[in-house]
C-alpha positions as CSV (number, residue, x, y, z in Angstrom):
1,M,0.0,0.1,0.0
2,S,1.4,3.4,-1.0
3,K,1.6,6.2,1.4
4,S,2.4,10.0,1.0
5,Y,4.2,12.1,3.3
6,D,4.5,15.8,3.8
7,Y,8.3,15.7,4.0
8,I,10.9,13.3,3.0
9,I,14.4,13.7,4.5
10,I,17.3,11.8,2.9
11,G,19.9,10.8,5.4
12,A,19.4,10.3,9.1
13,G,22.7,11.9,10.3
14,S,22.8,14.5,13.0
15,A,21.1,17.1,10.7
16,G,18.5,14.7,9.5
17,C,17.6,13.7,13.1
18,V,17.1,17.3,14.1
19,L,15.1,18.2,11.0
20,A,12.8,15.2,11.7
21,N,12.3,16.3,15.4
22,R,11.5,19.8,14.5
23,L,9.1,18.9,11.6
24,S,7.3,16.3,13.8
25,A,6.5,19.0,16.3
26,D,3.5,19.8,14.1
27,P,1.1,16.8,14.8
28,D,-0.6,17.3,11.5
29,V,2.6,16.7,9.6
30,S,4.0,13.4,8.3
31,V,7.6,12.8,8.0
32,L,9.6,10.0,6.3
33,L,13.3,9.8,7.2
34,I,15.4,7.6,4.9
35,E,18.9,6.3,5.9
36,S,21.0,3.7,3.9
37,G,22.7,2.3,6.9
38,P,21.4,0.0,9.8
39,D,19.6,1.2,12.9
40,H,21.6,2.4,15.9
41,T,20.9,-0.7,18.0
42,S,24.4,-2.1,18.0
43,P,25.9,-2.4,21.5
44,L,29.1,-1.0,20.1
45,I,27.2,2.3,19.4
46,A,26.0,2.5,23.0
47,M,29.3,1.6,24.5
48,P,31.8,4.5,24.1
49,R,34.7,2.1,23.8
50,G,33.0,0.5,20.9
51,I,34.5,3.3,18.7
52,G,37.5,1.1,18.1
53,K,35.4,-1.4,16.4
54,L,33.1,1.0,14.8
55,L,35.7,3.0,13.0
56,S,37.0,0.1,10.9
57,P,36.9,-0.2,7.2
58,G,34.2,-2.7,6.2
59,N,32.1,-2.0,9.4
60,P,28.5,-1.7,8.2
61,H,28.0,1.5,10.3
62,V,30.5,3.5,8.4
63,W,31.2,4.8,4.9
64,S,34.8,4.2,4.0
65,Y,36.4,6.2,1.3
66,K,39.6,7.8,0.3
67,A,40.3,11.6,0.4
68,A,42.9,13.3,-1.7
69,R,45.3,15.5,0.3
70,G,46.8,17.1,-2.6
71,E,49.9,16.9,-4.9
72,G,52.8,14.9,-3.5
73,M,50.8,13.5,-0.5
74,S,49.2,10.1,0.0
75,D,45.5,9.7,0.2
76,E,43.7,9.4,3.5
77,Q,41.2,6.9,4.7
78,W,38.1,8.6,5.9
79,L,35.2,7.0,7.8
80,K,31.9,8.6,8.3
81,G,28.7,7.4,9.9
82,K,26.4,5.2,7.9
83,T,23.7,4.5,10.4
84,I,20.7,6.1,12.1
85,G,22.4,9.1,13.9
86,G,25.2,9.3,11.3
87,S,28.6,10.2,12.6
88,S,27.2,11.1,15.9
89,S,26.7,7.4,16.4
90,V,30.3,6.5,15.6
91,N,32.3,9.4,16.5
92,G,34.6,10.2,19.6
93,M,31.7,11.9,21.5
94,V,33.8,15.1,22.1
95,Y,31.4,18.0,22.5
96,V,33.0,21.2,20.9
97,R,30.7,24.2,20.1
98,G,33.3,26.4,18.3
99,T,34.5,29.8,18.9
100,P,31.9,32.6,19.3
101,A,34.2,34.9,17.2
102,D,33.9,32.4,14.2
103,Y,30.1,32.6,14.3
104,D,30.2,36.4,14.4
105,N,32.6,36.5,11.4
106,W,30.3,34.2,9.4
107,E,27.5,36.7,10.2
108,A,29.7,39.6,9.2
109,Q,30.3,38.0,5.9
110,G,26.5,37.9,5.1
111,C,25.3,34.7,6.9
112,T,22.5,36.5,8.8
113,G,21.3,34.6,11.9
114,W,24.6,32.7,12.3
115,G,26.2,35.2,14.8
116,W,26.8,34.0,18.4
117,K,23.9,36.0,19.8
118,D,21.6,33.7,17.8
119,M,23.7,30.5,17.6
120,G,24.6,30.7,21.3
121,R,21.1,30.7,22.3
122,Q,20.5,27.5,20.3
123,F,23.3,25.7,22.0
124,V,21.8,26.6,25.3
125,A,18.3,25.4,24.3
126,L,19.4,22.0,23.0
127,E,21.7,21.2,26.1
128,D,21.0,19.2,29.3
129,H,24.5,19.8,30.7
130,Q,25.8,18.0,33.8
131,L,27.6,21.1,34.9
132,G,24.2,23.0,35.2
133,K,22.9,26.2,33.7
134,S,24.9,29.4,33.0
135,Q,24.5,32.2,30.6
136,W,25.8,30.1,27.7
137,R,25.2,26.7,28.9
138,G,21.8,24.9,29.1
139,V,19.8,22.4,31.2
140,G,16.6,20.6,30.1
141,G,17.3,20.4,26.4
142,P,17.3,17.1,24.5
143,L,21.1,16.5,24.2
144,K,22.7,15.1,27.3
145,V,26.1,16.4,28.0
146,S,28.4,15.1,30.6
147,V,32.0,15.7,31.7
148,H,34.8,13.1,31.9
149,P,35.2,12.2,35.8
150,S,38.0,14.2,37.3
151,G,40.9,12.7,39.3
152,H,42.6,10.6,36.4
153,A,46.4,10.8,37.3
154,L,47.6,11.2,33.8
155,C,44.9,13.6,32.7
156,D,45.6,15.8,35.8
157,A,49.2,15.8,35.1
158,V,48.6,16.9,31.6
159,I,46.2,19.7,32.8
160,S,48.8,20.8,35.4
161,A,51.6,21.0,32.9
162,A,49.4,23.2,30.7
163,G,48.9,25.4,33.8
164,E,52.6,25.6,34.2
165,L,52.8,27.0,30.6
166,G,50.1,29.6,31.4
167,A,46.9,28.0,30.3
168,A,44.2,28.4,32.9
169,R,42.4,25.4,34.2
170,T,38.7,25.4,33.4
171,D,35.7,23.2,34.4
172,D,34.0,23.8,31.0
173,T,36.2,24.0,27.9
174,N,33.2,25.3,25.9
175,H,32.8,28.4,28.2
176,V,33.0,31.5,26.1
177,D,35.9,32.9,28.1
178,S,37.9,29.5,27.9
179,V,37.4,29.6,24.2
180,S,38.3,33.1,23.7
181,H,41.2,33.4,26.1
182,G,42.3,29.9,26.4
183,G,41.7,27.2,29.0
184,F,42.6,23.6,29.7
185,G,40.4,21.0,31.4
186,Y,38.4,17.8,31.1
187,Q,36.4,17.6,27.8
188,P,32.7,17.7,27.8
189,Q,31.2,14.6,26.1
190,T,27.9,13.5,24.5
191,T,27.5,10.6,26.8
192,W,25.2,10.0,29.5
193,K,25.3,7.4,32.4
194,G,28.2,5.6,30.7
195,Q,26.6,5.4,27.2
196,R,26.8,7.4,24.0
197,F,24.1,10.0,23.5
198,S,23.9,10.5,19.8
199,A,21.8,12.8,17.8
200,A,19.4,9.9,17.1
201,K,19.0,9.2,20.8
202,A,18.5,13.0,21.6
203,F,16.3,14.1,18.7
204,L,14.9,11.2,16.6
205,D,13.9,8.5,19.2
206,P,11.6,10.7,21.1
207,V,9.5,11.4,18.0
208,R,9.9,8.2,16.2
209,A,6.9,6.2,15.2
210,P,6.8,2.5,16.2
211,R,8.2,0.3,13.4
212,T,5.7,-2.0,11.6
Protein backbone atom coordinates (compact mmCIF):
# COMPACT_ATOMS: atom_id res chain seq x y z
CA MET A 1 0.00 0.00 0.00
CA SER A 2 1.44 3.35 -1.01
CA LYS A 3 1.60 6.21 1.42
CA SER A 4 2.28 9.91 0.96
CA TYR A 5 4.30 12.14 3.26
CA ASP A 6 4.46 15.87 3.80
CA TYR A 7 8.25 15.75 4.09
CA ILE A 8 10.89 13.24 3.00
CA ILE A 9 14.36 13.63 4.56
CA ILE A 10 17.27 11.85 2.89
CA GLY A 11 19.92 10.86 5.43
CA ALA A 12 19.43 10.20 9.15
CA GLY A 13 22.66 11.86 10.29
CA SER A 14 22.80 14.57 12.93
CA ALA A 15 21.07 17.17 10.73
CA GLY A 16 18.45 14.69 9.53
CA CYS A 17 17.56 13.67 13.09
CA VAL A 18 17.18 17.29 14.20
CA LEU A 19 15.14 18.19 11.13
CA ALA A 20 12.82 15.21 11.66
CA ASN A 21 12.37 16.26 15.29
CA ARG A 22 11.46 19.84 14.48
CA LEU A 23 9.13 18.99 11.59
CA SER A 24 7.38 16.37 13.73
CA ALA A 25 6.51 19.04 16.28
CA ASP A 26 3.49 19.73 14.08
CA PRO A 27 1.06 16.84 14.79
CA ASP A 28 -0.61 17.34 11.42
CA VAL A 29 2.62 16.68 9.52
CA SER A 30 3.95 13.28 8.39
CA VAL A 31 7.71 12.84 7.97
CA LEU A 32 9.64 10.04 6.28
CA LEU A 33 13.34 9.77 7.20
CA ILE A 34 15.45 7.58 4.90
CA GLU A 35 18.87 6.17 5.85
CA SER A 36 20.99 3.73 3.85
CA GLY A 37 22.73 2.25 6.90
CA PRO A 38 21.45 0.07 9.75
CA ASP A 39 19.61 1.16 12.87
CA HIS A 40 21.57 2.44 15.89
CA THR A 41 20.84 -0.64 18.01
CA SER A 42 24.34 -2.13 18.05
CA PRO A 43 25.87 -2.38 21.55
CA LEU A 44 29.07 -1.02 19.99
CA ILE A 45 27.23 2.29 19.44
CA ALA A 46 25.89 2.51 22.98
CA MET A 47 29.26 1.58 24.51
CA PRO A 48 31.79 4.46 24.19
CA ARG A 49 34.73 2.07 23.82
CA GLY A 50 32.96 0.50 20.87
CA ILE A 51 34.41 3.29 18.74
CA GLY A 52 37.49 1.13 18.16
CA LYS A 53 35.36 -1.46 16.37
CA LEU A 54 32.97 0.97 14.71
CA LEU A 55 35.68 3.02 13.00
CA SER A 56 37.03 0.15 10.96
CA PRO A 57 36.86 -0.16 7.16
CA GLY A 58 34.18 -2.67 6.26
CA ASN A 59 32.06 -2.04 9.34
CA PRO A 60 28.41 -1.72 8.17
CA HIS A 61 27.95 1.40 10.33
CA VAL A 62 30.47 3.53 8.41
CA TRP A 63 31.18 4.80 4.92
CA SER A 64 34.80 4.19 4.00
CA TYR A 65 36.41 6.25 1.26
CA LYS A 66 39.70 7.85 0.27
CA ALA A 67 40.27 11.59 0.45
CA ALA A 68 42.93 13.24 -1.70
CA ARG A 69 45.28 15.41 0.36
CA GLY A 70 46.87 17.17 -2.58
CA GLU A 71 49.82 16.86 -4.90
CA GLY A 72 52.73 14.89 -3.49
CA MET A 73 50.77 13.55 -0.51
CA SER A 74 49.21 10.13 -0.08
CA ASP A 75 45.45 9.70 0.16
CA GLU A 76 43.78 9.39 3.55
CA GLN A 77 41.19 6.84 4.60
CA TRP A 78 38.11 8.65 5.90
CA LEU A 79 35.28 6.99 7.81
CA LYS A 80 31.86 8.61 8.25
CA GLY A 81 28.69 7.38 9.91
CA LYS A 82 26.37 5.16 7.89
CA THR A 83 23.68 4.46 10.44
CA ILE A 84 20.77 6.14 12.21
CA GLY A 85 22.41 9.11 13.88
CA GLY A 86 25.14 9.32 11.26
CA SER A 87 28.59 10.19 12.56
CA SER A 88 27.14 11.13 15.95
CA SER A 89 26.60 7.37 16.41
CA VAL A 90 30.22 6.43 15.63
CA ASN A 91 32.37 9.44 16.54
CA GLY A 92 34.57 10.18 19.56
CA MET A 93 31.74 11.89 21.49
CA VAL A 94 33.78 15.04 22.14
CA TYR A 95 31.42 18.00 22.53
CA VAL A 96 32.96 21.15 21.00
CA ARG A 97 30.74 24.09 20.09
CA GLY A 98 33.22 26.32 18.30
CA THR A 99 34.45 29.85 18.88
CA PRO A 100 31.91 32.68 19.24
CA ALA A 101 34.15 34.91 17.14
CA ASP A 102 33.90 32.45 14.23
CA TYR A 103 30.10 32.62 14.26
CA ASP A 104 30.22 36.41 14.40
CA ASN A 105 32.64 36.43 11.48
CA TRP A 106 30.25 34.29 9.40
CA GLU A 107 27.45 36.74 10.12
CA ALA A 108 29.69 39.69 9.24
CA GLN A 109 30.31 38.04 5.86
CA GLY A 110 26.59 37.85 5.15
CA CYS A 111 25.32 34.74 6.97
CA THR A 112 22.46 36.48 8.76
CA GLY A 113 21.35 34.64 11.90
CA TRP A 114 24.64 32.76 12.29
CA GLY A 115 26.19 35.18 14.80
CA TRP A 116 26.89 34.02 18.33
CA LYS A 117 23.96 35.98 19.81
CA ASP A 118 21.66 33.71 17.81
CA MET A 119 23.67 30.49 17.65
CA GLY A 120 24.68 30.65 21.31
CA ARG A 121 21.03 30.64 22.33
CA GLN A 122 20.44 27.57 20.19
CA PHE A 123 23.22 25.69 21.97
CA VAL A 124 21.75 26.65 25.34
CA ALA A 125 18.31 25.43 24.22
CA LEU A 126 19.51 22.02 23.02
CA GLU A 127 21.74 21.15 26.00
CA ASP A 128 21.05 19.20 29.16
CA HIS A 129 24.48 19.76 30.67
CA GLN A 130 25.86 17.95 33.69
CA LEU A 131 27.57 21.16 34.90
CA GLY A 132 24.24 22.98 35.19
CA LYS A 133 22.85 26.16 33.73
CA SER A 134 24.81 29.33 33.04
CA GLN A 135 24.49 32.19 30.57
CA TRP A 136 25.80 30.09 27.67
CA ARG A 137 25.13 26.58 28.98
CA GLY A 138 21.75 24.91 29.12
CA VAL A 139 19.78 22.34 31.10
CA GLY A 140 16.56 20.58 30.20
CA GLY A 141 17.30 20.35 26.47
CA PRO A 142 17.23 17.13 24.43
CA LEU A 143 21.02 16.60 24.16
CA LYS A 144 22.68 15.12 27.23
CA VAL A 145 26.20 16.42 27.89
CA SER A 146 28.47 15.07 30.61
CA VAL A 147 32.05 15.78 31.71
CA HIS A 148 34.78 13.19 32.01
CA PRO A 149 35.24 12.23 35.68
CA SER A 150 38.10 14.16 37.26
CA GLY A 151 40.90 12.62 39.26
CA HIS A 152 42.65 10.63 36.52
CA ALA A 153 46.37 10.83 37.35
CA LEU A 154 47.61 11.15 33.77
CA CYS A 155 44.92 13.66 32.75
CA ASP A 156 45.54 15.76 35.85
CA ALA A 157 49.27 15.74 35.12
CA VAL A 158 48.67 17.02 31.58
CA ILE A 159 46.28 19.71 32.82
CA SER A 160 48.80 20.77 35.48
CA ALA A 161 51.56 20.91 32.89
CA ALA A 162 49.38 23.16 30.74
CA GLY A 163 48.88 25.39 33.76
CA GLU A 164 52.64 25.70 34.21
CA LEU A 165 52.77 26.98 30.63
CA GLY A 166 50.14 29.61 31.38
CA ALA A 167 46.89 27.91 30.33
CA ALA A 168 44.17 28.49 32.91
CA ARG A 169 42.35 25.42 34.19
CA THR A 170 38.63 25.37 33.39
CA ASP A 171 35.71 23.17 34.35
CA ASP A 172 34.02 23.80 30.99
CA THR A 173 36.21 23.99 27.90
CA ASN A 174 33.21 25.33 25.93
CA HIS A 175 32.79 28.32 28.23
CA VAL A 176 33.02 31.47 26.10
CA ASP A 177 35.89 32.84 28.20
CA SER A 178 37.84 29.59 27.93
CA VAL A 179 37.33 29.48 24.19
CA SER A 180 38.24 33.14 23.67
CA HIS A 181 41.19 33.41 26.06
CA GLY A 182 42.37 29.83 26.40
CA GLY A 183 41.64 27.16 28.95
CA PHE A 184 42.53 23.57 29.73
CA GLY A 185 40.41 20.92 31.40
CA TYR A 186 38.37 17.77 31.11
CA GLN A 187 36.39 17.70 27.88
CA PRO A 188 32.56 17.69 27.82
CA GLN A 189 31.17 14.65 26.03
CA THR A 190 27.93 13.58 24.36
CA THR A 191 27.56 10.67 26.79
CA TRP A 192 25.13 10.00 29.60
CA LYS A 193 25.32 7.44 32.40
CA GLY A 194 28.19 5.68 30.66
CA GLN A 195 26.55 5.44 27.23
CA ARG A 196 26.81 7.37 23.97
CA PHE A 197 24.11 10.01 23.54
CA SER A 198 23.87 10.48 19.79
CA ALA A 199 21.69 12.84 17.76
CA ALA A 200 19.44 9.83 17.10
CA LYS A 201 18.94 9.25 20.80
CA ALA A 202 18.47 12.95 21.54
CA PHE A 203 16.27 14.08 18.68
CA LEU A 204 14.91 11.13 16.71
CA ASP A 205 13.95 8.46 19.23
CA PRO A 206 11.51 10.75 21.14
CA VAL A 207 9.46 11.39 17.97
CA ARG A 208 9.98 8.12 16.14
CA ALA A 209 6.89 6.21 15.16
CA PRO A 210 6.77 2.51 16.12
CA ARG A 211 8.20 0.25 13.43
CA THR A 212 5.69 -1.99 11.67
